[in-house]
N, C-alpha and C positions, 0 to 999 in steps of 0.2 A: 153295462161294461163294454169296453171296446176291444176285448181280446178277440183276435181273429181279424181285426181291421188291417187292410193291406193297401199299400201304395206301390205302384210300378212305374219305373222310369225306363226309357230306352235311350241308348247313347251310342253314337258312332265313335270308334277309337281312331283318331287321325294318325297318319304315318309319322307326324311330328312327335308323337308320344312313345315311339319305339325306343327302347333303351339297350336292347341286346340283339345279338345275331338272330337271324330268322324273324326279324320284326317283332320280337317278344316285348311285351309291356310288363313293367314291374307290378308286383302284387299291390303296392300302395295305390295304384290306379283304382282297383276295386274298392279299397277302403275309403277313398275319397268319394266314390259314387255312393257307398253305403251312408256316408255322412250326409250327402245331399238328400237321399230318400228319407233318412231319419228326420231331417229338418222338416220335410213336408208332413211326415206323420205327426210331429209335435204341433205344427201349425194347425193341421186339420182337427186334431183331438183337443188341443189346449189353447189355441189362439196365441201361441208363443213359439219362437224358433227352438227353444230348449238348448241344452248343452249335452254333448256326448261325454259320458263319464268313463266308460270302459268297454273293452271287449272281454268276454269270458272264453271265447273259442273262435279261432280262425283256422280254416282249412283251405289250402290251395290244392285244388283237385285236377285242374287241367290248365294248359297255357291260354293266355289272352294275347292276341296279336293285333298289331296295327291293321286296320281294314275290317276288324270285327264290329258287329253291332251287338252290344250287351243289353240284356234285359235285367234290370236290377230290381229285386223284389224285397220289400220289407213287410213283415207280418208281426203285429203285436202279439206276444205270447203271455205277457203278464202286465197288469196295471197295478202299481202301488199308488200311494198318496201323491208322491211327487216324482216317482221313477216309473219308467216303462221299459220292459225287456222286449227286445225286438230280434226276430230271427231274419237273417239276410241271406239272399242267394243271388249270385251274379251268373247269368247264363249267356253263353254265346249263341245268338239266334241266327246270325248271318256271318259269313267269313269271306274275306277277300281272297281271291285266287290269282295272285300275280304270276303264278306259274303258267296260267292260260293266256292272260293278257293283262295290261296295266290296270284295267277297270273291271275285270271279271270278278264275280262274287257268287256265292251259293247261299241259299236258305238252308239252315241245318234243321232237319226233322228226324229225330227229336233234337232239341237244343242240347248243347254240352254245358254241364254245370262246371264252372271254372273255380268259383270261390264261394264258400259258405262261412257264416259267422253268426255269433250271438252277441248282442251288445246291449248296453244300458244307457238310456238318456234320462236326464232330469229336467224338470220344468219348475218354474217358480211356484210358490204356494198361491192358491187362489185368494185374491183380495176379498176382504169382507164387503158384502154388498154387490159383488160382481156377479154377472150372469153365470149360472152353472155351466160346467164344461160338458161337452158331448159325451 
């Protein structure tokens, strides 16, 4: 079984992605990052990019801003025959500090959890005669 399998991506949020006052980034930014990390989960476990089927829970807990570095974590919580349930978390691990200077930034310790979600991905059925999945 691959329950507990985890993939982590880190991603800088460029200032060109700010949509709101205070350099805030919309929540869809985290959802797109969740899609990217879910794709890697499917590739590593199933040898296929898979398809995102649904979210059962999304919680926006703290702001994401341009200049942040996000750590996006996907952990498999359930393995079905063709579906995988994945728990996601987007954490802000570094934050730009334009109030100090144009290029100042801080490492956040502890990181700030910005978005959590649970989602389901599906993969194609295994072909007869193909190698078993991990």
